[in-house]
C-alpha positions in Angstrom: -52.9 8.3 3.7 -54.3 6.5 6.8 -52.5 3.3 7.5 -54.5 0.2 8.7 -54.0 -1.1 12.3 -52.2 -4.2 10.9 -49.8 -2.2 8.6 -48.9 0.2 11.6 -48.1 -2.9 13.6 -46.0 -4.3 10.8 -44.0 -1.0 10.3 -43.6 -0.6 14.2 -42.3 -4.2 14.4 -39.8 -3.7 11.6 -38.4 -0.6 13.1 -37.9 -2.3 16.5 -36.1 -5.3 15.1 -33.9 -3.2 12.5 -31.0 -2.8 15.1 -31.2 -6.5 15.9 -31.3 -7.3 12.2 -28.1 -5.3 11.6 -26.4 -6.9 14.5 -27.3 -10.3 13.2 -25.9 -9.3 9.8 -22.7 -8.6 11.6 -22.8 -11.8 13.7 -23.2 -13.8 10.6 -20.4 -12.1 8.6 -19.2 -13.3 6.2 -21.8 -15.5 4.8 -20.8 -15.4 1.4 -17.7 -14.5 -0.9 -15.6 -11.5 0.0 -13.8 -9.8 -2.4 -10.4 -8.1 -1.6 -9.2 -5.2 -4.0 -5.7 -4.0 -4.7 -4.7 -1.4 -7.1 -1.8 -3.1 -8.6 -1.3 -6.0 -11.2 -0.5 -9.6 -10.2 3.2 -10.4 -9.3 4.1 -7.2 -7.6 4.6 -6.8 -3.7 1.2 -5.3 -3.1 -0.4 -8.1 -5.1 1.4 -10.7 -3.1 0.7 -9.3 0.2 -3.1 -9.0 -0.7 -3.1 -12.9 -1.5 -1.4 -13.7 1.9 -4.1 -11.8 3.7 -6.9 -13.3 1.5 -5.7 -16.7 2.1 -5.4 -16.2 5.9 -8.8 -14.7 6.2 -10.3 -17.6 4.2 -9.0 -20.0 6.6 -10.4 -18.4 9.5 -13.6 -17.4 8.1 -14.3 -20.7 6.2 -15.3 -18.4 3.5 -13.6 -17.7 0.3 -11.7 -14.3 -0.1 -11.2 -13.5 -3.7 -8.4 -11.1 -4.7 -9.4 -8.6 -7.3 -6.6 -6.4 -9.0 -7.6 -3.3 -10.4 -4.5 -1.8 -11.5 -3.7 1.8 -13.0 -4.0 5.6 -11.9 -1.8 5.2 -8.8 -4.3 2.6 -7.3 -7.3 5.1 -7.8 -9.2 2.6 -9.7 -9.3 0.0 -6.8 -9.9 2.9 -4.4 -12.8 4.2 -6.3 -14.4 0.6 -6.6 -14.3 0.0 -2.8 -15.3 3.8 -2.0 -18.7 3.0 -4.0 -19.2 -0.4 -2.9 -22.1 -1.5 -0.5 -21.0 -0.8 3.1 -21.5 -4.4 4.2 -18.0 -5.8 4.7 -18.0 -7.8 1.5 -15.7 -5.4 -0.5 -12.4 -4.6 1.2 -9.2 -2.9 0.0 -5.5 -3.6 0.6 -3.6 -0.3 0.0 0.0 0.7 0.5 0.4 4.1 2.3 -2.2 6.6 2.9 -5.5 7.1 0.8 -5.3 10.7 2.1 -2.5 11.4 -0.5 -5.0 10.9 -3.2 -6.4 14.6 -3.2 -2.8 15.7 -3.4 -2.1 13.8 -6.6 -5.4 14.2 -8.5 -7.3 17.4 -9.5 -10.3 15.5 -9.5 -11.6 12.3 -7.7 -14.9 10.4 -7.8 -14.5 9.6 -4.0 -13.4 11.5 -0.8 -10.8 9.4 1.0 -11.3 11.2 4.1 -15.1 10.4 4.1 -15.5 7.2 2.0 -13.3 4.7 3.8 -13.1 3.3 7.2 -9.7 2.3 8.4 -9.5 -1.3 9.7 -6.0 -2.5 10.6 -2.5 -2.3 9.4 -1.1 -5.3 7.6 2.7 -4.6 7.8 5.5 -2.3 7.4 8.4 -2.2 5.1 11.0 0.0 3.6 11.6 0.6 -0.1 14.9 -0.5 -1.7 17.1 1.6 -3.8 19.0 -0.7 -6.4 21.1 -0.4 -9.6 21.7 -2.8 -12.5 24.5 -5.2 -11.9 26.1 -3.6 -15.0 26.2 -0.2 -13.0 29.6 1.3 -12.2 28.1 2.4 -8.8 28.6 0.1 -5.8 27.4 2.4 -3.1 24.6 5.2 -2.9 27.4 7.7 -2.1 29.0 7.1 -5.5 25.5 7.6 -7.4 24.9 10.6 -5.7 28.4 12.2 -6.5 28.0 11.2 -10.3 24.5 12.7 -10.4 25.7 15.9 -8.8 28.5 16.1 -11.2 26.3 15.4 -14.2 22.8 16.8 -13.4 20.1 15.3 -15.6 22.0 12.5 -17.1 21.0 9.6 -15.0 17.4 8.0 -14.9 15.4 6.4 -12.1 12.4 4.1 -12.3 9.4 3.6 -10.1 6.3 1.4 -10.5 4.0 4.4 -11.4 3.3 8.0 -11.0 2.1 8.6 -7.5 3.0 5.5 -6.0 5.0 5.4 -2.7 8.2 4.4 -4.4 7.8 7.4 -6.6 7.2 9.7 -3.8 10.2 8.1 -2.0 12.3 8.9 -4.9 11.4 12.4 -5.2 12.0 13.0 -1.4 15.5 11.3 -2.1 16.4 13.7 -4.9 15.2 16.7 -2.6 17.4 15.6 0.4 20.3 14.5 -1.8 20.3 17.7 -3.8 20.3 16.0 -7.3 18.6 16.0 -10.5 17.8 12.6 -12.1 15.1 11.8 -14.6 12.0 10.0 -13.6 10.8 7.0 -15.7 7.6 5.6 -14.5 6.2 2.1 -15.3 2.7 0.6 -14.7 3.8 -1.8 -12.1 7.0 -3.9 -11.6 6.0 -6.7 -14.0 4.9 -4.3 -16.7 8.6 -4.3 -18.4 10.1 -2.5 -15.5 12.3 -5.4 -14.4 13.3 -6.6 -17.7 14.6 -3.0 -18.6 16.2 -2.7 -15.6 18.2 -5.9 -15.7 19.2 -5.1 -19.2 20.7 -1.8 -17.9 18.2 0.7 -19.6 17.7 2.5 -16.3 20.1 3.7 -13.8 18.4 3.5 -10.5 15.1 2.2 -9.1 13.1 2.7 -6.0 10.5 -0.1 -5.2 8.9 -2.2 -2.5 10.9 -5.0 -0.7 8.0 -7.4 -2.0 9.3 -6.5 -5.6 13.0 -6.2 -5.0 14.1 -8.1 -1.9 14.2 -11.4 -3.8 16.2 -10.0 -6.9 18.7 -8.2 -4.5 19.3 -11.7 -2.7 19.7 -13.7 -5.9 22.1 -10.9 -7.2 19.8 -10.1 -10.2 20.3 -6.4 -9.1 22.5 -4.6 -6.8 21.1 -3.1 -3.7 22.4 0.2 -2.5 20.4 1.1 0.5 17.0 0.9 2.2 14.5 4.0 2.8 13.8 3.3 6.3 15.6 5.0 9.3 16.8 1.8 10.6 18.3 -1.2 8.6 15.9 -3.9 7.7 16.5 -6.9 10.0 16.1 -9.4 7.1 18.6 -7.7 4.9 20.9 -6.0 7.4 23.9 -5.6 5.2 22.0 -3.0 3.3 22.8 0.4 4.7 20.1 3.1 5.2 19.9 5.8 2.7 20.7 8.2 5.7 23.8 6.1 6.6 24.8 6.3 2.7 24.8 10.0 2.2 21.3 11.3 2.8 21.1 12.6 6.4 17.7 12.6 7.7 16.0 10.6 5.0 13.3 8.1 6.4 10.6 6.6 4.2 8.8 3.5 5.9 5.6 2.4 4.2 3.0 -0.1 5.0 0.1 -2.1 3.7 -3.3 -1.7 5.4 -7.0 -2.9 5.1 -9.9 -0.5 4.5 -13.7 -1.0 3.8 -16.3 1.6 2.8 -17.2 4.1 5.3 -20.6 3.3 7.2 -19.7 -0.1 7.4 -21.2 -1.5 10.6 -18.8 -1.0 13.5 -19.1 -4.6 14.6 -18.1 -6.0 11.2 -15.1 -3.6 11.1 -14.2 -4.8 14.7 -14.7 -8.5 13.6 -12.2 -7.9 10.5 -9.8 -6.2 12.7 -9.8 -8.9 15.4 -9.3 -11.6 12.5 -6.5 -9.7 10.9 -4.6 -9.6 14.2 -5.2 -13.2 14.4 -3.9 -13.9 10.9 -0.8 -11.7 11.3 0.0 -13.5 14.6 0.2 -16.8 12.8 3.8 -18.2 12.5 3.1 -19.5 8.9 1.7 -16.2 7.8 4.7 -14.3 9.4 7.0 -16.6 7.3 5.2 -15.7 4.1 5.5 -12.0 4.9 9.2 -12.4 5.8 9.9 -13.6 2.1 8.2 -10.4 0.9 10.4 -8.2 3.2 7.3 -7.0 5.3 7.3 -7.0 9.0 3.7 -8.1 9.9 2.0 -5.7 12.3 -1.7 -5.2 13.3 -3.1 -2.0 14.5 -6.3 -0.5 15.8 -8.4 1.4 13.5 -7.5 4.5 15.3 -3.8 3.9 15.0 -3.9 3.4 11.2 -6.2 6.7 10.9 -3.5 8.6 12.7 -0.9 7.0 10.4 -2.7 8.0 7.5 -2.9 11.8 8.6 0.8 11.8 9.2 1.8 10.3 5.9 -0.3 12.9 4.1 1.5 15.6 6.0 4.8 14.2 5.0 4.1 14.1 1.3 2.2 17.2 0.7 5.1 19.5 0.4 7.1 17.0 -1.8 4.3 16.6 -4.1 3.8 20.3 -4.3 7.5 21.1 -5.1 7.8 18.2 -7.7 4.5 19.3 -9.1 3.3 15.5 -9.2 0.0 15.1 -10.8 -1.7 11.8 -11.9 -4.3 12.4 -14.7 
């Protein structure tokens, strides 16, 4: 089909202006509501961290950032949603740990975490906390381990869900401590987990500082240890698991921001820069402190490298424990 001279000029002009249009799109970003997805229900640590980020970005952007909870399946539902969202910066994801762990947990996925996401920025780091109910006879992690070794399979431990970072941290703990305890997964901390735990129906729990720091401080539960290599500065009386009988044990986790792959590089750069501004705000730092999160920004490249290292840490544990989320 032969094009008219006028149509040819229109197409040529559109092609010439396309890069400028894409740049202008980024320069005007965000010009409408941004959705920030999280794969956990309201009330838990990930949800609360997401809301702090959303409020901080809303203030900088003078544009509403709406939190959308998509709980279930080890955060896969939220990951799937953002993986298939338009790559324009208006759908973002806050995730704990590395999305690259997903193929290790699921036999089939409707997205490729290595190809479908662009790393934007770290939000903050935190340990998990190991706790027992106040009615527990165990006052140290050493006591719990000793009893578990003498009575294999008789004690239970809880996590907020199969395939979550606290679940993986618990499996690594079992492996390193050489004990056999029964895993009881829940669907988030607010879905009966805390009430069952406080009532003494479970023997041990691994969960985030966001979910457990305040219950430990208010003496609702008894903290035994943190999972990081160093003591957590805001609750320094809690020993590390390595100090409390599990040499070499070190699980530090994080929250981070991702967008769909192929999101324009200048939009990714803007979100990254604005995240750094949010996380340097003293008021935001104080809010994260209450969650037990140490706010920390990063470059996209630094976050991508952390994701690769995290998947390498968990791959042998997931295989050994035969962890599958279906």
